[in-house]
N, C-alpha and C positions, 0 to 999 in steps of 0.2 A: 504495499500500501505505499502510495506516496503521497503526504500530506499537504495541503496548500500552503501556498507562500507569496498570500497577497502582498503586492507593491503599494507603494505611497508615495503618490504624487501631489505637488502643490503648486501654486501660481507663485512666480518670483515675487519677493515680498517689496521690490523697490517700488517707488512711486514711478506714475508714470507721468511723462511730461510732452508737451508739443503735439499732442495727439498720438505719440509712438506706443505702439502695442507693443507690449513684451511677452515674450515665449514663455511658456513652461518650463521648469526646470526641476531634476530632480532634487530633492532633500538626500542629502548624504548624511551615513550615521557613523560616530566612532563606537565602535564596540568592544567591550572588555570584559574577558570572562577572567573572574579571580578566583581560582583554588588554593587548596593548601599546599601545593607543591609548586605551582608555576601560575604566572598570569600572562593571558594570551590576549591578543589585540587585531583588529583589520577596519578598514573603513568600506562600508557597504553602499552600493545605491538603493535607490527607492524599491527594487526587487528583491534585495536582499543577497544580491552578488557581490563579492569581494571586489574592491576597487583596487587593491593593494596585498601583497601575499602577507600574512598573517606572521604577525611577530609574538614571542616568548621569550619571557624573564623568567628566572627562577624567585620565589616568592622570599622576600628576605625576612628575615627573624634575628631580634624581636622587633616587630611591627606595629609602633604607636599610630594614631590615624595622619599625626603629619608626614609619616614616612611614606604609609599608603598612599596618599595624594601625590605626593613627589614623585614615587615610583611611575603611579598611573601618568602625570604631567611629562616625565621623561619618557614612558613607551608611547603615549600618544604624539610626540615630538618626533617621533621617526615615521610618523603616517603623515598622509594627506590629510591637509585641514579639512575639517566636517561641520556640519550644521546644529549637529546635537549628538548627545552621548548617551550610550546605555550600559550600564555597569553591572554584571551579575555577582553577586556575592555570597558566599556560606554562611548558613545562620537565619536566623530569623529577622527578616527584615519588614517595617511597617510603615507604609508612606515615604519610605526612603529613609528613615531613621534604624538604626541597628538596634534590637531588642537583647541580641544576644548572637554570637560569632564562636564557633568551636576553635578555628585554628587561630586567628590573629592574637587570641590572648595568650598564648603559650611564649616560653622564652625562646625558644629553637625550633618550631615545629610542632606539626601533628603528633599528638600523644606526649606530647614533652610536657614539663611541669607547668602549670598555667601561674601568671602572673598577676597578682592581686590589682598591681598599679594600671597595667593592661585591659583588665576586665571593667574598673573604673573608667578610664577612657573611652572604651570602645562603648559601652553601656550607656545608650542613649545618644549615641553619637550620630549628627544629621548629616549622613553622607551625602546625600542628595545635594542640599543646600552647597555644602564646602566644595562638592565637586563641580556644581554648576559655576560657584564664584571661581574656583580655579581655571576651569577650562574656557570660562566666557561665553557657554553655551548653554541652551536648556538641557538636564539632566535627567535621567529616568534611572533609578537605581532598586534592584529587586534582589530577592532570592536568586542564587546562581542555575537550580533547578527551574526554575519558572521561566527564565530565559531562553534555557535548552528548550523547553517545552515550546515555547512560543515559536519555535524555528520549526517544529514537528507535528504538531497538532492538528488536525482536519476540521474541528471547528462543529463537529458534530457529535451529540452524544457525552458520554464520561469517558473522558479520556485522562488516563494517570501516567504518570513520567516519572520514571525512575533511573537516576544517572550514579553509576558506578565508578568509584575513583579511589580518592583518599579515604573518602566513607561513604555514605549513601545519601541521595539527594533525592527529593521527592516533589512534584506539582500536581495539582489536581485541577481538570479543566470540565467546563458542564458546558455545552452547546459553543465552546470556543470562549467563554468566560473563565477568568482565572478565580478559583475559589481562594478563599481564606487560607494562609500556609499554616501548615501541620510540620512541626520538627519530627517525623516518623524515625528519622535517624536516632533520636535519643529515647524511642519506643523501647520496651523489654523485648526480646524474642527469646530469651530463654534467661535462667536464674542468673543474675548477675551482669547477664551481656544483653548489650544494645545492639539495633540492627548496624549502626556505624562500626560497631567492634567485629561484627558476626560476619559480614560480607566487605570489608574495608581491604585497602590494599594489601597492610600487613599480615591479614587471614589468607589472601591469595599468594601471597609469597611463601607463607608457611605451608599452606595446603598445596599449591601446584595446581594448575589450570584445572585440570579435570576434577577433583573433588570440589573444587571451589565452584565451578560451576553446576556441581550438582546441588552444593548448597543454594546458589543462585535460583535452580528450579524448584527447589524446596519453599523459599522465601516466598516465591510468585505464588504457589500452590498456597501457601497459608494465608498470602493478604488478598487472594482472589473472592472469598467470602465476605471480605471486610468492605471491598470498596465495589465489586459487581461493574468493573469496568466494561466498556463496548471495546476499548482498546488499551493496550499497555505499551509504553514504549521504553526499550531499555538503550539509555544512553552513557555517557561519561567514558572518559580514556580506557576503562576495563571494559565496557560492553563486547568491543569486539573478541575478546579471549574468552568469550562462552561458547562452549564447544558443540556443535552443530547438533550433536545427537541429543543433548540435554536442551538445547533452544526447540526442537522438533517436539520434545515431549511437554512443552509448555503451553502450547496450543495456537491454532490460527490466527488467535486474538493478541498475539505477542509480537513483536517487532524491535528489531534491533537497529538504531538509529546511528549515524556518524555524530563524532566527538565536536564536529565543527558546527553542530547546532547550536553549541553554546555561544557562538559569535556570531552566527547569520540569524537567530532569535532576535537580535538586537534592534532590528527593523521592526518586525511585526509584534515586538513588546510594547510597541508603542499605541498600536492600535487595540492590542487585548487590555491594556492598562485604564484605555479609556471607559470601558466596561465594568472596571472592578469597582463593584460599589457605586458608581457615577463618579469615582474621585478623577480627577484629570492627572495627568502626568506633570 
């Protein structure tokens, strides 16, 4: 199944003068996908097509908000100028404000010791306002799995997106409208073990791809009666490592999508955001 990826075109906002008619132009979007291990970015046209080769830098640690903004500015400065900015962040993001983030509050990266000072700096951090001011363009900041989902959902029925990488990301869409975010990654899947730990990158390395793939299938089977999705998309950097024999047992309503959706979704996220409880980006 190939998901729709609607484009967005607007009229040139420059004022007309002397009776001259301005032609329509495509709004460009700088899309930045922020992960626990790396930060990726590219500039997209109105159809979600990359206008520049995507760039990636390692996520620096420790990462206070000021360094986060500086890192994104430096990365964006290596790409063509854009009209607006979309940023996907791990954790609970509400209206562009960080409620909690799992990785950026640690001293040296995912699953390292949490720094109380970083927790205080990130909690309640208005990332959207800070980034809009730093870049000088309108900004949209969402959970990274939500941006990923924006790049793949078809916009019909109940669609769940699970991203497999450093940990587990999730986003739920109903009729193309983004539902309030739930941090499924922190829910217990067994005694004293969260989904994040159960299927994250450290476990994949420990188990090997074959046993890890079987574990992913078991997670899908367990979540099916919870969400009753019409379509489940498995994305993120590790989704490509799921063994074909395990994927085949998950059902025809489960699809693996490319990790580039985390960037490509940066355009469509603006359209979906306008339907999110009527809030505008």
